[in-house]
C-alpha positions as CSV (number, residue, x, y, z in Angstrom):
1,M,-56.6,-141.4,109.1
2,A,-59.2,-141.1,106.4
3,D,-62.1,-143.6,106.1
4,R,-62.2,-145.9,103.1
5,V,-65.1,-146.8,100.8
6,L,-64.5,-149.8,98.6
7,F,-66.7,-150.6,95.6
8,V,-66.7,-154.2,94.3
9,C,-68.1,-155.7,91.1
10,H,-67.1,-158.7,88.9
11,A,-64.2,-157.6,86.8
12,N,-63.5,-154.1,88.1
13,L,-63.9,-152.7,84.6
14,C,-67.4,-151.1,84.5
15,R,-69.6,-150.8,87.6
16,S,-67.1,-150.4,90.4
17,P,-64.8,-148.0,88.5
18,M,-67.8,-145.8,87.6
19,A,-68.9,-145.9,91.2
20,E,-65.4,-145.0,92.3
21,F,-65.2,-141.9,90.1
22,L,-68.8,-140.8,90.9
23,A,-68.2,-141.2,94.7
24,R,-65.0,-139.2,94.5
25,R,-67.0,-136.3,93.1
26,L,-69.9,-136.7,95.5
27,L,-67.6,-137.1,98.5
28,A,-64.9,-134.6,97.5
29,D,-65.4,-132.5,100.5
30,R,-65.0,-135.4,103.0
31,P,-61.9,-137.1,104.2
32,V,-62.9,-140.4,102.5
33,L,-60.6,-142.5,100.3
34,V,-62.5,-144.3,97.5
35,S,-61.3,-147.4,95.6
36,S,-62.6,-150.4,93.8
37,A,-61.8,-154.0,93.0
38,G,-63.3,-157.0,91.3
39,T,-64.1,-160.5,92.6
40,D,-63.0,-162.0,89.4
41,A,-60.8,-159.2,88.1
42,M,-57.4,-159.5,86.4
43,D,-54.9,-157.0,87.7
44,G,-53.9,-154.1,85.5
45,M,-56.7,-153.9,83.0
46,A,-57.9,-150.6,81.6
47,M,-61.4,-149.5,82.3
48,H,-64.1,-150.3,79.7
49,P,-64.1,-147.4,77.1
50,Y,-67.7,-146.4,77.9
51,A,-67.0,-146.4,81.7
52,A,-63.9,-144.4,81.0
53,Q,-65.9,-141.8,79.1
54,I,-68.2,-141.5,82.2
55,A,-65.1,-141.2,84.5
56,T,-63.7,-138.4,82.3
57,E,-67.1,-136.6,82.4
58,E,-66.9,-136.8,86.2
59,G,-63.5,-135.1,86.2
60,G,-61.4,-138.2,86.7
61,D,-58.5,-139.5,84.8
62,P,-59.4,-143.0,83.6
63,A,-55.9,-143.5,82.1
64,A,-54.5,-143.8,85.6
65,F,-57.0,-146.5,86.5
66,A,-55.9,-150.2,86.6
67,S,-58.2,-153.0,87.6
68,R,-57.4,-155.1,90.7
69,T,-58.4,-158.4,92.1
70,L,-60.2,-158.2,95.4
71,R,-58.1,-159.4,98.3
72,A,-59.0,-159.9,102.0
73,E,-56.9,-156.9,103.0
74,H,-59.0,-154.6,100.8
75,L,-62.0,-155.6,102.8
76,T,-60.4,-155.4,106.2
77,E,-59.0,-151.9,105.5
78,A,-62.4,-150.6,104.2
79,T,-64.8,-148.7,106.5
80,L,-67.6,-149.4,104.1
81,V,-67.9,-152.0,101.3
82,L,-70.5,-151.5,98.5
83,T,-71.0,-154.3,96.0
84,A,-72.7,-154.3,92.7
85,T,-74.6,-157.6,93.4
86,R,-75.7,-159.9,96.3
87,R,-73.3,-162.5,94.9
88,Q,-70.4,-160.2,95.2
89,R,-71.5,-159.2,98.7
90,S,-71.4,-162.9,99.6
91,V,-67.9,-163.3,98.1
92,C,-66.7,-160.3,100.2
93,T,-68.2,-161.6,103.5
94,A,-66.8,-165.1,102.8
95,L,-63.3,-163.6,102.1
96,A,-63.4,-161.3,105.2
97,P,-66.2,-162.3,107.6
98,G,-65.3,-159.4,109.9
99,A,-66.5,-157.1,107.2
100,L,-70.1,-158.5,107.3
101,H,-71.7,-155.6,109.2
102,R,-70.2,-152.9,106.9
103,T,-70.7,-154.7,103.6
104,F,-73.9,-154.0,101.5
105,T,-74.9,-153.9,97.9
106,L,-74.8,-150.3,96.6
107,R,-78.5,-150.2,95.9
108,Q,-79.4,-151.7,99.3
109,F,-77.2,-149.1,101.1
110,G,-78.7,-146.3,99.1
111,R,-82.2,-147.3,100.3
112,L,-81.1,-147.6,103.9
113,A,-79.3,-144.3,103.8
114,A,-82.3,-142.6,102.3
115,A,-84.5,-144.0,105.1
116,A,-81.9,-143.3,107.9
117,E,-82.4,-140.7,110.6
118,P,-79.1,-138.8,111.0
119,P,-77.7,-138.5,114.5
120,T,-78.9,-135.4,116.4
121,E,-75.3,-134.4,117.2
122,S,-72.4,-134.0,114.9
123,A,-70.2,-137.1,114.8
124,D,-66.4,-137.2,114.9
125,D,-66.5,-139.9,112.2
126,P,-69.3,-139.0,109.8
127,L,-68.9,-142.1,107.6
128,R,-69.1,-144.5,110.5
129,A,-72.0,-142.6,111.9
130,A,-73.7,-142.8,108.5
131,I,-73.1,-146.6,108.4
132,A,-74.6,-147.0,111.9
133,A,-77.7,-144.9,111.0
134,A,-78.2,-146.8,107.8
135,A,-77.9,-150.2,109.6
136,H,-80.4,-149.0,112.2
137,A,-82.8,-148.1,109.4
138,R,-82.7,-151.7,108.2
139,G,-85.1,-152.7,110.9
140,R,-87.7,-150.1,109.8
141,L,-87.8,-151.0,106.1
142,Q,-89.7,-153.8,104.4
143,P,-87.4,-156.3,102.7
144,A,-86.9,-155.5,99.0
145,A,-87.3,-158.0,96.3
146,P,-83.9,-159.9,95.9
147,N,-83.2,-158.5,92.4
148,A,-83.8,-154.9,93.7
149,D,-80.4,-155.1,95.3
150,D,-78.4,-156.0,92.2
151,L,-77.0,-153.4,89.8
152,R,-77.3,-154.7,86.3
153,D,-73.9,-155.2,84.5
154,P,-73.7,-153.0,81.4
155,I,-70.9,-155.1,79.8
156,G,-71.8,-155.9,76.2
157,G,-74.3,-153.0,76.1
158,T,-74.3,-149.7,74.4
159,A,-73.0,-146.3,75.7
160,A,-76.6,-145.6,76.8
161,D,-76.6,-148.8,78.9
162,F,-73.5,-147.6,80.7
163,R,-75.0,-144.2,81.2
164,R,-78.2,-145.7,82.7
165,C,-75.9,-147.8,85.0
166,A,-74.0,-144.7,86.1
167,E,-77.2,-142.9,86.8
168,E,-78.4,-145.8,89.0
169,I,-75.1,-145.7,90.8
170,E,-75.4,-142.0,91.4
171,R,-79.0,-142.4,92.6
172,S,-77.7,-144.9,95.1
173,L,-74.7,-142.8,96.2
174,R,-76.6,-139.5,96.7
175,P,-78.3,-140.7,100.0
176,L,-74.9,-141.8,101.3
177,A,-73.4,-138.4,100.6
178,A,-76.4,-136.6,102.2
179,L,-76.3,-138.8,105.3
180,I,-72.5,-138.2,105.7
181,G,-73.2,-134.5,105.3
182,A,-75.9,-134.6,107.9
183,T,-73.8,-136.6,110.4
184,G,-70.7,-134.5,110.1
């Protein structure tokens, strides 16, 4: 069975869908299912047009996307939960306390994955090994400023604001992809 990465933001219209499409490209060679949801989403909404443009550029089909409200089963089924903000991380862990040790903000996990030392032997489950390596790195890093973990919401902004957000998402995802590659 494939591992699952779940991205969570507020409305599941901008940040988490962009992260979903970017991660699909970056993890295309891995048996990882990628999805997204929103803590305050309305089911069935289309992606924001600027986010849809980015998804299209990433080779995805935003027409097939529909927002969904975060539910406890999404969290319990996920191997890794990456949120846009600390507030959303708190909502996730309150909804599914068992997901605490595999729920991070996207930017936090990117820093941890970048600092992690990959296992010396190939792992049977590269995503779980990457999560363990990143969690172990937590003890070696100085705490970041609280706002360093939050991914700014581009809603209400320009296409350039969405592009900057997508670039920040990709910068945070690259260390995860590299760590999974190094563990598998």
